[in-house]
Phi, psi and omega in degrees: 000138179209144172240116190248140172225188178299157180299127180286149171262117189276139184256180163238159178305309181299322182290319178290323176298311181300320183291319178296316180295315179303326184268340188223028193306321186269354179285161180275125175262317181230150175225137179221151186257127178221128179056036175082003180236133181278133181245136182265144174232126183278170175298324175300313180292323176301314180295322184290321179290322176296325177293322179286330175297309183299314180299317180297315180300315182296322180297336179261015175098012179281131184243166176299129181096347177287159183246149176223135182260151174228130176225132183160169175285168184302130184199157177298324177299327176302306183284334171298320175292315177305313180292318178295325176295318184283335182286336180260018176086011177277172176247121183269129182234114176277148175232137179300130184296339181273352185293144175288165185299331181292321178289323177297313181301319179301314181289319178299319178281325181294321180268006175060042183294138181263336178223152178224123178263129176237150183286311193205193181302312181307311182288324183297320179302324180295318177297319181296341178285333184236020188299334182281348184254013179233072183299337186281337183293129179265321181211154174242125184244126181251131183257344173241106188266013176303131179081004182234019186293330177261009184271131178229142179200130180296341182267349185246139176220160179273164179296319182294325174293319176301318176298318178296319178296319181293323177297315180298314184299317184292320176296322182288324182224081185307337182261004189300314178295314180296319177302317181284329175298319184294340183280343185283134181245153182307325182272002174290152177293134179257301182224157164243120180257117175280117180293151190292347173070070176286339172223127177072181181293155184292148177254140184268105176280123179271116179247136182268170174300324175305311180301308191283337179267346174288317187303313181303318178290331181294324182271356185300325180277357182247310179252107180281115184241147185228162178300333182276357180288155172229142175231162177248120181270115184212344177280160183306125183293335179281356172272146188295332180295309179288327179298322178298309186280337178261344185234301189282308185295322176300333179300335178266317189260346172060033174278179185262129182256119182256131184257132180295152178297309180211165176303330182268009179250013185304310181300316178296313180291329176300318177294324179290318185276323183043068183298157177270342180225127183242149176207153178183166174285159182306325182300325178298304183298323178298320181292314179302320182292314182291328179291323176298312186290327179285325177287331176293335179292332180271352182288170178290158181307324182292317179293322176296322181292314178298318180296319181296317175301315181294319181293324177296321176299311180297323182293320178301311178299312184301313184296327178289308185295324180283356174241025175064032177243156183259120177301141178296168180300324179303311181288327174301317182291316181298314184298321182301319179294316181296321178297312182295322183269335188233300193290327181299314180290324178300311183292328178299317183289338179271341184090016184263000191298332185258000181292118180277318177210146173228153182234156177238131181211179174086343178194161179290145179244152179298140175295327181294323181292315182299321186287328179299311183294325174293328181290329178269012176086014176255120185281081181265127181230158184261142176240140179242140175173186176207166181308318185294346176250018180064034169098322181223135178242320179228146174215141174286141167301144183305324187260008182210075178258164187217124181305134170087002178235164179250017175098191182253159178302143176292163176299148183067017186241131174256140175227135172217157181257128180283169184303323180277005178092000179287143179280123175247139185233142173223120179196169176297349178276348181297130189290167182287332182143180174272132180297125183054036185224056185300319182295313182294329180291314184295332180277342186259322180246118184231121181052039181082354180260134174275120177273107193285332186087355178263151177249137186195185183217154172247128184271183189295336181268001178088012179268142182269135174240127177265128179260328179183173165281137184305317187283344184269348184300131185264129172247114182292173172297333179281357180089005184277135176271126182238134178257103188298326185301324181297317183286317181299318175301318178293325177290319181293344177292342176290137180290345184262352183244124182274321181197170182204153173233114180278134178251154175161001179297124184063018181257170181277334181211169179269137171235182185206142168265128182239135175255116182286158169279104192301309184304315181290323180291322178294321177294321174301317183298315178301314181297331184257013178053043177271125179267134176206153184244335180228168179298323179293319178301320182299316184287339184263356181293137184296320179295323179291319178300317178297324178301311181291324177305313184294325178295316178297314176304323178296317180295315180306324181298336182264001187245154172302154181302322179294338182267357182293143176272115184269334175218153175213161174222135176279124179293136189277005180221158172287154178259135184234145174298321183297331182271006177074020185266334176223159178276170179296337175270016174070023175270135180289136177273092188307315179300318179295314180298319180296325179279324183293326183247032183299326178293322175292326179294314181299321180297331177288338181258000000 
């Protein structure tokens, strides 16, 4: 399958940045909240700070092709540093703020970073743990200096000091920034994105200026974005998903990016900003969904009754729309009433009232959850892609989405299905390869095709359906092929189940490890007067086990007999990114979990 258009003209980040600033200089580019007040930063101010960052780095010995790392939560300083690095021909490398110091050391050394930007004292402490092992680092720059006022170190400087140094360098050499921008070519490296590493150490995917500037144009005919749009930046900026919507895509559409105060204020900031375009990983949408459903259980009988009726009307409409059918006038009228009386107020309380379209990406989402959002009148659609393809390969048109699929190929993108079902992709978004990973690169890109590792099908309408990860497919002892992702997504649709791992390779039957949704299960325990003192106590309670058993039975009723979960166990501990059990985008590291809980698995058999 291929969608062809005219040959694209490839840009560079600095050229696209300059063009956007020239056309939108006085418009608001970034917004940040400080001391309870939102502050606007125009495109001109954004450009000025990026320019000073770039000039300062060059004055300290930064050369074209050098790498600089950034670690911290989402902030305007993060993207200013990111843009400054790329505009002078450097390679920007994001590091997850939740990484342990050993992981930070690995990335800094692996990419040969010359500079390191850190958010605060916590992130600086990580650097201090390995400072003797990074001889290439010239400077460490801190942008939030709380708790560091009396700290001095010849290798450490503040972001304000960097900006001042950049101002002096710019005054001494007025054409310095432009000269370095002019050296950047489309095939030069723009960023290295370290994959979250569901198996083994993270690999550094090299994306060029051609890759990252092509993507905004490629999605233009699918996701209509405007200068008047606003988004909320809260996913990790070093992940390609957030980097696209907070850094690269705004370079084309010039919309406003709002930064959350902290990772734990997303819900509050969402209500304050009320963005017009939404995006998130499945866990975000699943959490909102489960919170809505659990709160409805606490509502009065009348509110529960009205919500149930409204949701049924919404589901009828959603089923029609997502199958390319037009709801009749009768249902259109009923849905308007349901929207006006129920869904409108619900969306206002969530901060979703202005969202024109929202996307879910980075991992598969349950069809049931997708259907819920479509039912309440929020156009949530799925996007498919990976870091190695610059984030997106398929997107559904806003006005033509289809249940169970992840949309159609982007323009200039070819997709084909290999004999074994693997999805192969060829486009200007396919990455350059893995940094210092020639063997992994030759295994991933063959004859210009990106081997995604995902298994899927293309239907008669040209929509792509993902069935599973190639390496995760289960072959039972009876020789049956099972796609665990399909079953796991159904389980995750339960408001009491946070995640699951289906087991069964070479086994006589399928079993499952289940991670409970702690908030909702705790509420269940309180409502049923279940006494517990620890998380483990909660997971071992007979009533909680019976609750999850009922949820598993509901899913089994929708599956073929060979796909039924015969046994399950609730994991007696929370899974943490810091322990290497989940990725920063909340995907379970299946191999790690299988090994860590092998005794529990064997007990089920």
